[in-house]
N, C-alpha and C positions, 0 to 999 in steps of 0.2 A: 504493499499499501505507500501510495505518496507520503512524505513527508513534508512537516511547514514548521515554522516558527509561531511561541507567541509570545510576546516582548513586552518590557518596558522599561524606562528610564527613570531614575530619581537623583536629585542631588541637593544639597544641604551646606549650607558656609559654614556649619559647625557654632559652636556656643560661643568660641574666642577670637577667629577671625571676624574682621570687618568686611570682607569681600570673598569673593567667591573664586579661585582660580581655577577650578576642575572645570571641567566642559566632559558633557558627555550628548552621545546618540542611541538611537534604537531605532532599526528599520526594517524593512522585509529581510535585505538581503546584507545587509552591515549594521554591525554593534560596534562601537569605540569608546572610549574613557580616553581623557589624556586631563595629568594634571600639573599645570604649569609655573614656573619656579621663575626668579626674577625679580621678587618683589612685589609690591600691590601694581597692579595698572601692568607692570611687563608679563607677569604670570599669568595673568589670564587673557593677556594680547596673546602670547604663544598659544596657549591650549586652543583658544574659540579661531585662530588662523589654522591649525594642524586640525581642528574638528571639520570645517569647515572645507577642508581638501578631502580629508576621509570620505566625508557622506557622497562624495561625488563617485565612488566605489558601490554605493546602492544601486546596483541596477541585477537586473535576470543577467544568468551568467554567458547564455549565448554563445558557448564555445570557446567562451577566456581560461585561458589557462591561472586557476587561482591565486598560485604563488607568486606569478606572473604581475597579476591585478594589483595583490596587494602591494606589492613591491614599488609598483611604478604611482601608487598612491601614496604609502610612505615617503617614496625620494620629493613625490608634489608638496607633500606638507614642510619638508624640510626646505625643501627651496623656497616656499612662500613666507617662513619666517627669515629666511638668509633674506628674501628684497623689503624685508619688512627694518630688520636691522640695517640693510644698506640704504636705507629713506630716511633714517630717522637714529642716528649713533646714542643716542641717550636709552637706547633699546638693546642694547650689545649686552650679553650675556644671558638675557632672558634663554630659555627653553622648556620644554615639554617633553614630559613622559609620551606614548601613544601605545596601547593593546586594543586590539581590534580583530574581531571574528567576521569572516568575509563566505557568507553558504553560498553555496551550487545547487541545492535542493536535495543533497545526499551527503554532504562533508561540508566540513568547517576547515576555511583557510584559517589558520593564527600568525598575527605578527605583532610584536611584541618588541619595546625598547624604554626602559626605565624603571622605578618599583612599584607602577600599578600591578594587579595581578587580573590573572584568570584562573575560575575553577569551574572541576564538571561534579555535578553529582550525577552518583548512578548507582542504583540499586541501594540506595542510603549510603551511601560510601562516597566523601568529597576527599577531591586529588586536586591539588594544586598544578595546571599546567602548564606556567610561567617562570621562569627562574629571576628573582631578583636580579637587575643591574645596580646592586651595591656595593659599598667597601664592607659591610659588614656580610654580606653573602659569599666576597672572596673568602673572608675567613672561615667562615662555614663550611666552605668546598675545601678549604685546606686544614680542616678539621683542628682548627686553630680556639677558637670556640662554639659551643652549644648553638642550637637554636632559640632555645630561651634567652641564652645570654644575647644572644643577635636582638632581640625585641629591645631590650634595655641600655645597650650599648649606646654611649656618646655618642658617635662616629655613623649612629643608622641612620639619618637620611643624608647621607653623603651617597649621592650615585654615580654611577660611573660611564654609563651612557644614557644620553637620553638626545631629543632632536634639538639644536640649535642652531640648524644654517649652516652647517659644518660639514664637511666632507674628508673623507668616506664617511659613511653611519656603517654600524651594524647590526641591526635588527636579529630578533631570532625569528625563522619562518618556519611554520610545520602544517602538515596536513591531519586534521583530527576527524577520525570514525565518528560517526555517529548512532544511536538508536533513539526509537520511540521511548520514551519515560525522560532522557536525557536532561536535566538543565546545565546552564551555563551562568556563571556570574563574572562578570568582570568589573572590577571596583579601582579607588582609589584607595592608596596606604590610609585615606582619613580612615578608611572603615579596618582593612587588615590590622591596621598599627594597634588596635585596642580592643577588638573582637577576636578573641581567641579561635582555633581551628576547631574543636569541637562545638563551641554556640554558633560558629558559621553554619556548621553541618546539620545543630539542629534547626536554627529558623528557615533553612533550606529545605529541609526535609519533612517541616511540619504541611497539617493538610493545606489544601486551599493554592489559589494560580500565583501569578508572579508577580501581581500588583500588593499580595497579601505580603507574600515571602519581602518584596523588597518593601515596605512600610515595617516588618519585622526587623530588619537589617539595620535600615536608617534609624529605627526607635532603639536599637542596641547601640549602636555609635554613640549618638546622643547621651544615652544614659550612660555612659563611660566615660562622659564628659565633651564628648564632641571638640576635639582640641584645634582639630586640622578640617579643611572641609572635606566631606563623604561624597563620593558619587557612587551609585550603585545600576549597571546594566544588565537586566536578568531576561534569558530567555528559555522558551521550555521546548524543545522537540516534540512534534507530535502528528500523529496520523489524520490524513486528512481523505474523505474522498473529494476533495475538487480543491486540486493546487492553484496557488495564484495565475494566474493570467497575463500576460505583460500590458494589458489594457486598463487592467483592475486598477481601483483609486485605492492605496494602503496607509494606513495611519502611522506615523513615525513621530518621535518623541527627540526633543533639542533641552538638555538640561544645562545649567550651571552659567557658565559664563557665554557660552554660546547662545544663551537663551536672553542677555541681556539683561538678566536680574542678577542684583548683586548681595541681598543679604537675608532674603527671607526663607525659611523654612519650606525644606521639601519644593524648591522652587525649579522654575523650568514653565515647559509649556509641550502640550499634545498638538499636533498638526497633522492636517488632512492634506496628503498631498496629491493634486488633481493635475500637475503640473508633469510633463516626461522630463527627467533628467538625465 
């Protein structure tokens, strides 16, 4: 039976930060989270620019190679950031993570750079399917500190790879097999830094659809103090009797900096996409 996606996105400035430098998107073919860095304004400029480019991949596959399409759009996002920096030197140093999934109607392609994360819940088991590009992750990989140590390490916020307009860039690319019933989570570190793996799994595995699960995750991050912006993009893989057609109108979600809202809780917007992209 054909497979399709049910998806949603949420973003919140948190309880400490004045603005939201995260940006997120969920549509019928592309799911994306970008966490901006570089200080107030510059971070949100970077994440918004990246997501503006990434949504251009939200198209039916039409024979495209999934990983080639991902590489093209990630490089376009990086080029866009470079153009912004070239036009305004005050933006130099800004950058953003980028974690995205591209749906080809049977599998996901994953592109990832930075310390935002992707997870898959399957048969009640939650697996992190990205590796953090951070200094502390390198220490964990070398066996110098434990995973628990990494959560509280003073250098845990030091990322080693992001999109900053520089070349070359070295994102991770991989194809993911899926099956009906899988639930995929993309999130900024505003969620994963404060909510432990077991609590993430419980929230994702509780009864209800993606909207209820997203609301649970957002609540957990805020209950943990909400020290950072938090963005959640969720998608369920479900069987369908009527897969989307090329001329169907599809709902998409833009949240965080890319939605033009700065401080409100669960900020963002859902839009009905009536125009071809």
